[in-house]
C-alpha positions as CSV (number, residue, x, y, z in Angstrom):
1,M,117.2,62.8,47.7
2,N,120.0,59.6,46.3
3,W,119.8,56.2,47.5
4,H,123.4,56.8,49.0
5,K,122.2,59.2,51.8
6,K,119.1,57.9,52.3
7,I,121.2,55.2,53.5
8,S,123.6,57.2,55.4
9,N,121.0,58.9,57.5
10,Y,119.5,56.1,58.5
11,R,122.5,54.5,59.5
12,D,123.5,57.6,61.6
13,I,119.3,57.6,62.8
14,V,119.6,53.3,63.8
15,L,123.4,54.1,65.1
16,S,121.8,57.6,67.6
17,V,119.3,55.2,68.8
18,S,121.4,52.1,69.8
19,V,123.6,54.3,71.7
20,A,120.8,56.0,73.7
21,I,119.2,52.8,74.7
22,A,122.7,51.4,75.8
23,F,122.9,54.7,77.8
24,V,119.4,53.7,79.4
25,V,119.8,50.4,80.6
26,L,123.2,51.1,81.4
27,G,121.8,53.6,83.5
28,L,118.7,51.3,84.6
29,Q,120.9,48.5,85.9
30,Q,122.5,51.2,88.1
31,S,120.1,52.2,90.0
32,L,118.6,49.0,89.7
33,F,121.7,47.3,91.5
34,A,122.8,49.9,93.5
35,N,122.1,49.8,97.0
36,H,121.6,54.2,97.6
37,G,121.4,54.8,100.7
38,K,122.6,52.0,102.3
39,E,125.9,50.7,101.7
40,I,126.1,52.3,105.4
41,V,123.8,51.3,108.5
42,L,124.6,54.7,110.6
43,K,123.8,54.5,114.6
44,F,122.8,57.4,116.9
45,N,125.3,57.4,119.4
46,D,125.4,60.5,121.8
47,A,124.9,64.7,121.0
48,Q,125.0,67.7,123.1
49,F,123.6,71.1,122.1
50,F,124.5,73.9,124.6
51,L,126.5,77.3,124.8
52,P,130.2,77.2,125.7
53,L,131.3,79.4,128.1
54,G,132.6,82.7,127.0
55,K,131.4,82.6,123.6
56,N,128.1,83.9,121.8
57,M,127.5,81.0,120.6
58,Q,125.1,77.5,120.4
59,Q,127.3,74.6,119.7
60,V,126.5,70.8,118.9
61,K,128.2,67.8,118.8
62,L,127.0,64.9,117.9
63,T,128.5,61.6,117.3
64,T,127.9,58.6,115.6
65,T,128.9,55.4,114.9
66,Y,128.4,53.3,111.8
67,S,129.2,49.9,110.3
68,V,129.9,49.1,106.1
69,D,127.9,46.7,104.6
70,D,129.2,47.0,101.0
71,S,132.4,45.9,101.4
72,D,133.3,47.9,97.9
73,I,133.1,51.6,100.5
74,V,135.9,50.3,102.8
75,G,139.2,51.7,102.7
76,K,137.4,54.6,100.6
77,Q,136.9,58.0,102.0
78,I,133.4,60.1,102.4
79,S,132.0,62.6,103.3
80,G,129.6,63.1,106.0
81,T,126.9,66.0,106.5
82,M,125.3,67.2,109.7
83,K,121.6,69.5,109.1
84,I,120.9,71.5,112.1
85,F,116.8,72.9,111.7
86,T,114.8,74.5,114.5
87,Q,111.7,73.1,115.9
88,N,109.4,74.7,112.7
89,G,111.9,73.4,110.9
90,T,113.7,76.6,109.3
91,L,117.0,74.9,108.0
92,I,119.8,76.8,110.2
93,K,123.2,75.4,109.4
94,T,124.6,72.7,107.4
95,T,127.9,71.0,108.2
96,S,130.0,68.4,106.6
97,I,133.2,67.1,107.2
98,P,135.8,69.1,105.0
99,N,138.0,66.4,103.2
100,G,135.6,63.2,104.0
101,F,137.4,60.7,106.1
102,K,138.4,57.2,105.1
103,A,135.3,54.3,105.7
104,D,136.9,51.0,108.2
105,K,134.1,48.5,108.9
106,S,133.1,50.4,111.2
107,G,133.6,52.8,112.9
108,F,132.7,56.0,115.2
109,Q,132.6,60.2,113.5
110,Q,131.8,63.2,115.1
111,F,130.1,66.3,114.0
112,V,131.0,69.6,115.1
113,T,128.8,73.3,114.5
114,S,128.0,76.7,115.5
115,F,126.3,79.3,115.0
116,P,125.2,82.4,116.5
117,A,123.3,82.7,119.7
118,S,120.0,83.1,119.9
119,S,116.8,82.3,121.6
120,V,116.4,78.7,120.1
121,Q,116.0,76.5,123.2
122,S,115.5,72.9,120.6
123,I,116.9,72.4,117.2
124,T,116.6,68.8,115.1
125,A,120.5,67.7,113.8
126,D,119.9,65.6,110.5
127,V,123.0,63.4,109.6
128,L,123.9,61.6,106.5
129,F,127.0,59.7,105.3
130,T,127.4,60.2,101.8
131,D,129.9,59.9,98.5
132,L,132.9,62.4,98.9
133,N,131.7,64.6,96.7
134,K,128.0,65.2,98.3
135,T,125.6,64.1,96.3
136,S,124.7,60.4,96.5
137,P,123.9,59.1,99.9
138,L,125.4,56.2,101.3
139,S,123.4,55.2,105.1
140,N,120.5,56.2,106.5
141,S,119.7,59.3,107.7
142,I,119.7,59.3,111.6
143,T,117.4,62.3,113.3
144,E,117.8,63.4,117.0
145,N,115.7,65.8,118.6
146,L,117.7,68.2,121.0
147,V,117.3,70.9,123.8
148,I,120.0,72.9,124.2
149,N,122.2,72.1,128.1
150,K,121.2,68.9,128.0
151,T,123.3,65.9,126.5
152,R,121.5,62.6,124.7
């Protein structure tokens, strides 16, 4: 192998390693300085778990209040999910806000879902605000235990 080829190979290796290190440092910096899951403070407001009259469905309505601690989030489209579990932890349904919503400095957001009527008398509802793609948490998670036909 000639001398110029060796130098070229070493230069390519050094360049590749430098680029890899830069990506790692940027990724660590983002992770260290990001508030993932703490940009929004989410609180429980009220909830209902009931059988609507004349329907063969059970329905859950859960209302939250929120305040945005990260000013970069205000005015942006965000989303949220509500997961419904049986008391033994089996996931019944996941619902999200289809097109998201515009985050205000503070506000409320209601989650509603239905599922086929069953013998389930109590559930656990878990709500979380996320980015619009539903990949990164933006808030704390709130969990509420609900009993059918009892408003909380």
